[in-house]
LOMARVEX-563135 format. One line per 2 residues: number of its first residue (from 0); their letters; for each residue x negated, y, z negated of C-alpha. Coordinates in steps of 0.25 Angstrom, whole numbers, plus 5000, padded with zeros to 4 digits. Layout:
N
NUM) A) X/Y/Z  ...
% end
This chain:
568
0) MT) 5052/5139/4712  5058/5153/4708
2) TI) 5071/5145/4704  5063/5137/4693
4) IV) 5056/5149/4688  5069/5156/4686
6) KV) 5075/5144/4679  5062/5144/4670
8) IG) 5063/5158/4667  5078/5156/4664
10) AI) 5075/5145/4654  5064/5153/4648
12) YK) 5073/5165/4645  5085/5156/4640
14) IP) 5077/5147/4630  5071/5158/4622
16) LT) 5084/5166/4622  5091/5154/4616
18) AL) 5080/5156/4604  5081/5171/4604
20) LP) 5096/5173/4604  5106/5169/4592
22) DE) 5116/5160/4596  5127/5168/4598
24) AY) 5119/5178/4606  5115/5167/4615
26) GD) 5129/5163/4617  5133/5178/4621
28) FN) 5121/5176/4630  5126/5164/4637
30) AA) 5141/5168/4638  5137/5180/4645
32) YN) 5128/5173/4653  5139/5164/4658
34) IY) 5149/5175/4663  5136/5181/4670
36) TF) 5133/5168/4677  5148/5168/4681
38) FL) 5148/5182/4688  5134/5179/4694
40) TI) 5139/5166/4699  5151/5171/4706
42) ST) 5144/5183/4711  5131/5177/4717
44) AG) 5132/5162/4718  5137/5161/4733
46) LP) 5134/5176/4739  5119/5175/4739
48) VA) 5119/5161/4746  5130/5167/4756
50) LS) 5121/5180/4758  5108/5172/4761
52) KT) 5115/5162/4770  5121/5174/4778
54) VS) 5108/5182/4779  5101/5169/4784
56) EC) 5111/5168/4794  5109/5182/4798
58) NT) 5094/5180/4799  5095/5168/4808
60) LG) 5106/5175/4818  5097/5188/4817
62) RQ) 5108/5196/4813  5101/5206/4804
64) NQ) 5113/5217/4803  5122/5205/4798
66) KS) 5112/5201/4787  5111/5216/4783
68) KV) 5127/5218/4782  5127/5203/4776
70) FQ) 5118/5208/4764  5125/5221/4764
72) VA) 5139/5214/4761  5133/5203/4752
74) FF) 5127/5214/4743  5139/5221/4742
76) AF) 5147/5208/4737  5135/5206/4727
78) LF) 5136/5220/4723  5152/5218/4721
80) MG) 5151/5205/4713  5140/5210/4705
82) LF) 5148/5222/4702  5160/5214/4699
84) SF) 5152/5205/4689  5146/5216/4683
86) VC) 5159/5223/4679  5164/5211/4674
88) MS) 5152/5208/4665  5151/5223/4661
90) VF) 5164/5230/4660  5172/5218/4657
92) SP) 5161/5212/4648  5170/5213/4635
94) IV) 5181/5204/4642  5172/5195/4648
96) AK) 5165/5192/4635  5178/5191/4627
98) YV) 5187/5183/4637  5178/5176/4646
100) LQ) 5166/5172/4637  5175/5172/4625
102) NE) 5163/5180/4618  5165/5195/4616
104) KA) 5152/5197/4610  5145/5192/4624
106) VF) 5149/5205/4629  5135/5213/4628
108) AV) 5129/5199/4634  5139/5200/4646
110) LA) 5136/5215/4648  5121/5212/4648
112) LS) 5122/5203/4660  5132/5211/4668
114) PS) 5121/5219/4676  5114/5206/4679
116) VL) 5126/5201/4686  5127/5213/4695
118) CT) 5112/5213/4698  5111/5198/4702
120) CI) 5122/5200/4712  5114/5210/4719
122) CS) 5102/5201/4718  5110/5191/4724
124) AF) 5111/5199/4737  5097/5201/4738
126) RG) 5094/5187/4735  5104/5181/4746
128) YA) 5099/5191/4756  5084/5186/4754
130) QG) 5088/5172/4753  5095/5173/4766
132) HM) 5081/5178/4772  5075/5164/4766
134) NM) 5067/5174/4756  5069/5167/4742
136) VP) 5058/5177/4736  5066/5188/4731
138) TG) 5077/5179/4726  5065/5171/4717
140) IS) 5058/5184/4713  5071/5191/4708
142) QV) 5075/5179/4701  5062/5179/4693
144) IE) 5064/5193/4690  5077/5190/4684
146) AL) 5073/5179/4676  5061/5186/4670
148) SK) 5068/5199/4666  5079/5190/4661
150) MF) 5069/5182/4652  5060/5193/4648
152) LG) 5069/5205/4646  5081/5196/4641
154) LA) 5073/5189/4629  5066/5202/4626
156) LA) 5079/5210/4625  5086/5199/4617
158) FL) 5074/5199/4608  5074/5214/4606
160) IL) 5088/5215/4603  5089/5203/4592
162) NS) 5076/5209/4586  5082/5223/4586
164) AI) 5087/5231/4575  5102/5229/4578
166) PD) 5109/5227/4564  5121/5219/4570
168) QD) 5116/5206/4572  5129/5202/4580
170) LK) 5127/5213/4590  5112/5210/4590
172) SR) 5114/5195/4594  5124/5200/4605
174) LS) 5115/5210/4611  5103/5200/4611
176) AS) 5111/5191/4621  5114/5204/4629
178) GA) 5098/5207/4629  5095/5194/4634
180) LL) 5105/5195/4645  5101/5210/4649
182) GV) 5087/5204/4654  5095/5196/4664
184) SI) 5102/5209/4668  5088/5216/4669
186) GS) 5082/5205/4677  5093/5205/4687
188) IL) 5092/5222/4688  5076/5218/4691
190) SV) 5080/5208/4701  5089/5217/4709
192) AF) 5079/5228/4709  5068/5217/4715
194) LA) 5078/5212/4725  5083/5225/4730
196) FN) 5069/5230/4732  5065/5217/4739
198) HI) 5077/5218/4748  5075/5232/4752
200) RT) 5060/5230/4755  5062/5218/4763
202) NR) 5073/5225/4772  5064/5236/4775
204) RE) 5054/5226/4780  5064/5218/4789
206) RI) 5070/5230/4796  5076/5222/4808
208) TS) 5086/5227/4818  5097/5219/4823
210) SD) 5108/5222/4832  5118/5212/4827
212) TP) 5132/5215/4823  5135/5213/4808
214) DT) 5148/5206/4803  5158/5214/4795
216) SK) 5156/5215/4780  5169/5207/4778
218) QI) 5164/5196/4787  5151/5195/4780
220) LS) 5157/5196/4766  5167/5185/4771
222) RL) 5156/5176/4775  5148/5178/4763
224) LK) 5159/5174/4753  5163/5162/4762
226) LA) 5149/5158/4759  5147/5162/4744
228) IP) 5161/5157/4738  5159/5142/4739
230) IT) 5145/5143/4733  5150/5153/4722
232) LS) 5161/5144/4719  5151/5133/4718
234) SC) 5142/5140/4709  5153/5147/4699
236) TL) 5159/5134/4695  5150/5131/4683
238) TI) 5148/5146/4681  5164/5147/4679
240) VN) 5164/5134/4670  5153/5139/4661
242) LI) 5160/5152/4659  5172/5146/4655
244) DT) 5165/5137/4646  5158/5149/4640
246) GL) 5171/5156/4636  5177/5143/4632
248) VQ) 5167/5138/4622  5167/5152/4616
250) SQ) 5181/5152/4615  5183/5137/4608
252) LQ) 5172/5140/4599  5179/5152/4594
254) TV) 5192/5144/4592  5185/5134/4583
256) FT) 5178/5145/4575  5191/5152/4573
258) AI) 5196/5139/4568  5186/5139/4559
260) QD) 5188/5153/4554  5203/5149/4551
262) GL) 5198/5138/4543  5195/5126/4551
264) TG) 5186/5117/4543  5184/5102/4541
266) IS) 5181/5098/4555  5174/5084/4554
268) NS) 5165/5076/4564  5163/5088/4573
270) VL) 5152/5086/4584  5138/5087/4576
272) DI) 5145/5095/4565  5148/5107/4574
274) FP) 5160/5111/4565  5153/5113/4553
276) KA) 5141/5120/4560  5153/5129/4567
278) VA) 5159/5132/4553  5144/5136/4549
280) IF) 5143/5146/4560  5156/5152/4557
282) QE) 5154/5154/4543  5141/5160/4546
284) NL) 5148/5171/4555  5158/5173/4547
286) AA) 5150/5176/4535  5142/5186/4544
288) FQ) 5156/5192/4548  5161/5194/4534
290) AE) 5147/5200/4530  5148/5209/4542
292) VL) 5162/5214/4541  5160/5220/4527
294) TN) 5151/5230/4533  5156/5230/4547
296) PD) 5171/5230/4548  5169/5231/4563
298) TQ) 5158/5218/4565  5158/5211/4578
300) LN) 5155/5198/4570  5166/5187/4573
302) PV) 5164/5174/4566  5172/5166/4577
304) LD) 5165/5172/4589  5151/5173/4582
306) SA) 5152/5158/4579  5157/5154/4593
308) RE) 5145/5162/4599  5135/5156/4590
310) LY) 5139/5142/4594  5140/5146/4608
312) GV) 5127/5152/4608  5121/5138/4602
314) YS) 5127/5131/4614  5122/5142/4624
316) KT) 5107/5140/4619  5108/5125/4622
318) MS) 5114/5128/4636  5101/5136/4639
320) IY) 5094/5124/4637  5104/5115/4644
322) NL) 5103/5123/4657  5088/5121/4658
324) PF) 5090/5107/4665  5099/5113/4676
326) NL) 5089/5124/4678  5079/5113/4682
328) MV) 5088/5108/4692  5090/5120/4700
330) PL) 5077/5119/4708  5081/5105/4712
332) TA) 5094/5108/4716  5089/5118/4725
334) CI) 5081/5107/4733  5093/5097/4734
336) VP) 5103/5104/4744  5092/5108/4754
338) GV) 5086/5094/4752  5098/5086/4754
340) SA) 5104/5094/4765  5092/5093/4773
342) CI) 5094/5078/4772  5109/5079/4776
344) AR) 5105/5088/4788  5096/5078/4793
346) RD) 5105/5067/4791  5096/5060/4782
348) RR) 5105/5054/4772  5095/5046/4766
350) GA) 5085/5058/4764  5098/5065/4757
352) QR) 5099/5054/4747  5085/5054/4744
354) TT) 5085/5069/4741  5098/5068/4733
356) ES) 5093/5056/4725  5079/5064/4722
358) AM) 5087/5077/4718  5096/5068/4708
360) RI) 5084/5061/4703  5076/5073/4700
362) SA) 5088/5080/4694  5090/5068/4686
364) LI) 5075/5068/4681  5077/5082/4677
366) AL) 5091/5081/4671  5091/5069/4664
368) PC) 5078/5072/4655  5083/5087/4652
370) GF) 5097/5081/4648  5092/5070/4640
372) GL) 5080/5078/4634  5091/5089/4630
374) FA) 5100/5078/4624  5089/5072/4616
376) LG) 5081/5084/4611  5094/5094/4611
378) TP) 5091/5099/4596  5076/5100/4597
380) II) 5075/5107/4610  5086/5118/4606
382) QL) 5078/5119/4593  5065/5122/4601
384) LT) 5071/5131/4612  5079/5139/4603
386) VG) 5068/5141/4592  5079/5137/4581
388) NV) 5088/5148/4585  5100/5140/4586
390) DE) 5108/5129/4578  5102/5117/4584
392) TI) 5111/5108/4577  5122/5113/4587
394) AG) 5112/5117/4599  5105/5103/4598
396) PL) 5116/5095/4601  5122/5105/4611
398) LS) 5109/5104/4618  5110/5088/4618
400) IL) 5124/5088/4624  5120/5098/4634
402) GI) 5107/5090/4639  5116/5079/4644
404) AA) 5125/5090/4651  5112/5096/4657
406) LF) 5110/5082/4663  5123/5082/4670
408) VC) 5122/5097/4674  5109/5094/4682
410) IQ) 5115/5081/4689  5127/5089/4692
412) VV) 5118/5101/4699  5111/5091/4707
414) AS) 5123/5082/4711  5130/5096/4716
416) AI) 5117/5100/4723  5117/5086/4731
418) LQ) 5131/5088/4734  5130/5102/4739
420) AN) 5119/5097/4748  5128/5087/4754
422) GI) 5138/5097/4758  5148/5093/4746
424) VN) 5150/5108/4740  5164/5107/4735
426) LP) 5163/5094/4726  5152/5100/4717
428) II) 5161/5112/4713  5174/5103/4710
430) TM) 5166/5094/4701  5161/5106/4693
432) VI) 5174/5112/4691  5179/5098/4686
434) GG) 5167/5097/4676  5170/5112/4673
436) VA) 5184/5109/4669  5179/5097/4660
438) KV) 5169/5107/4654  5179/5118/4650
440) IV) 5190/5107/4645  5179/5099/4637
442) SY) 5173/5113/4631  5187/5118/4627
444) TL) 5190/5106/4621  5178/5103/4613
446) VG) 5172/5117/4610  5187/5120/4603
448) NP) 5187/5108/4596  5179/5109/4581
450) KF) 5173/5097/4581  5165/5100/4595
452) MI) 5164/5115/4596  5152/5119/4604
454) FG) 5148/5105/4607  5160/5104/4616
456) AP) 5153/5113/4626  5141/5105/4629
458) IG) 5151/5093/4630  5159/5101/4640
460) TL) 5146/5104/4648  5142/5089/4648
462) TC) 5156/5085/4652  5156/5095/4664
464) FV) 5143/5091/4669  5145/5076/4668
466) IV) 5158/5077/4677  5151/5086/4687
468) SV) 5139/5077/4689  5147/5064/4689
470) LN) 5156/5070/4699  5145/5075/4707
472) LI) 5138/5062/4708  5151/5056/4712
474) VI) 5153/5065/4723  5138/5063/4727
476) KR) 5140/5047/4727  5153/5047/4735
478) MV) 5151/5060/4744  5135/5061/4748
480) PN) 5131/5052/4759  5120/5042/4754
482) PP) 5122/5047/4739  5110/5047/4729
484) RL) 5110/5034/4721  5113/5039/4708
486) IP) 5109/5027/4699  5094/5027/4704
488) VF) 5094/5042/4703  5097/5043/4688
490) VK) 5094/5030/4681  5078/5032/4680
492) PL) 5079/5047/4676  5089/5044/4666
494) IA) 5081/5032/4660  5069/5041/4659
496) SV) 5077/5053/4653  5083/5044/4642
498) VM) 5069/5039/4638  5063/5053/4639
500) AA) 5074/5058/4630  5073/5048/4620
502) AA) 5057/5050/4618  5059/5064/4618
504) WG) 5070/5062/4607  5061/5052/4600
506) CQ) 5049/5061/4601  5055/5073/4596
508) GL) 5061/5066/4584  5048/5060/4580
510) LA) 5041/5073/4581  5052/5080/4574
512) RY) 5048/5072/4561  5035/5078/4560
514) FS) 5037/5092/4568  5050/5098/4563
516) GS) 5054/5110/4554  5048/5122/4563
518) FI) 5050/5126/4576  5035/5122/4580
520) KN) 5037/5108/4574  5051/5107/4581
522) AI) 5044/5111/4594  5033/5101/4593
524) AT) 5044/5090/4590  5054/5094/4602
526) GG) 5042/5097/4612  5035/5084/4609
528) GI) 5048/5076/4611  5050/5084/4625
530) LA) 5036/5081/4628  5038/5066/4625
532) GA) 5051/5065/4633  5044/5072/4645
534) VV) 5032/5062/4645  5041/5050/4643
536) YV) 5050/5055/4654  5039/5058/4664
538) IL) 5033/5045/4662  5047/5037/4665
540) IV) 5049/5046/4678  5036/5039/4682
542) VL) 5038/5025/4677  5052/5024/4682
544) KV) 5047/5031/4696  5060/5040/4695
546) LS) 5054/5050/4705  5050/5049/4719
548) KE) 5041/5059/4727  5054/5062/4735
550) DL) 5060/5067/4722  5049/5075/4717
552) EM) 5048/5083/4731  5062/5089/4728
554) MP) 5056/5096/4716  5047/5108/4715
556) KG) 5032/5104/4715  5037/5089/4717
558) DK) 5025/5085/4724  5015/5089/4713
560) IA) 5025/5081/4703  5024/5068/4711
562) KL) 5009/5069/4712  5008/5071/4697
564) LR) 5018/5059/4694  5011/5052/4704
566) IR) 5025/5049/4711  5024/5045/4726
% end
């Protein structure tokens, strides 16, 4: 439940932020967040799991001295990783921004996040130790503290900076992204304070004497790393791909805008007229630069870089909405691994198959309507959620493409969880590497093409997850004993989702004829379309008998949902 709360708060934080920050500022925000996620994954993906597992073993064996030393060794390992990441993001922030993110103006945003990566590493030590005692409460509370601080402080700081008296609009824009991210760092500091206090208080209560002789620090560290490294490699694959993609997209956009600066014109048949729009963006930034340089020869304005930041910012705003379906899948995947593993341990292959099919059916019931809904209503949804603070003629089609990609992301996540539950750990990493390479190639080729530009980025994302999803499903079909029957799992949810999307699109289009022109009227039309689609979808789920009671029991509060829908 805590995971769901944190994900909801995260969504509440990012959606108003898309309406608050200018496009270029949101691009800086997203770029800095990607480098932060990279360092955070490297530092904390595997060690907390290794620590919790080792602490749990020590408790089982009654080795209290060993447990204390394990925590000490792990704490200093986390501290070292955190300090290393902190130095990279603070001392070397200009280098990271310019050469990794290909956006030197993101330096303030990277700096604002640097304390957070150090604090989160320290948090991971306390969380892993508590989880080793089967105590998830400190982790849950600390995550909620982080999320609430991020939401309230981040939004407040961004708002205050944007409404400040700073005369330099470019500087104000860059600082607003930093303010939003500073809320993340403050939240992580508060989280560290809570976890440290909780750890000290708990240890004082549990003063247990033991005569066991602990292993050496070298032995303990070696064991922790052996457990942590495979998990870290598995987790960081997609993070690395996203980081490469961030720099690559910015670089290729700058290549096209440099060509525009050098006189490239007359590109015909560009996707959704993106090239004429890009030229207009460049001309606007060029005019701002020419006006500024007359009074300030040392101006930081750069028409090529600022145009690329603006387009990347539009794309980043659509990414925040595209990630919502994935966030809904997280609680489900947490149930899949133990459920399937328990059936396998009992040698109940039929039970494992039923659990797998239920998991895939529920994922399809969530992913398909989200994906088709974003595809059908991309423009009105982005217009609603950003309060018009984005060029919807670019953002709408981007979100529609990402809507289909979101569908495959969710399938890939569940398929990977099923493979892991069956002990197939390495193949999902390999399939993700294959998809990641395809994404980089497609993005590099299309984003640098004036006919595609920023539309190449979501096409690359779609290509990546189609490949990964298909490969993972093939592996499931060939390597999992009693594999799930894929056609029965997907056909009914697919029918319901297509009809739902058509109903939502038709209703929104009809209402838009009578309710358009103002934000409130557009919101009524979009909300009406979404409501109509939701009603049609629920009716079709019941009529087509898509769900069974076993399916719903895998979901939080599933028994109550079954009673409400009268599913037996």
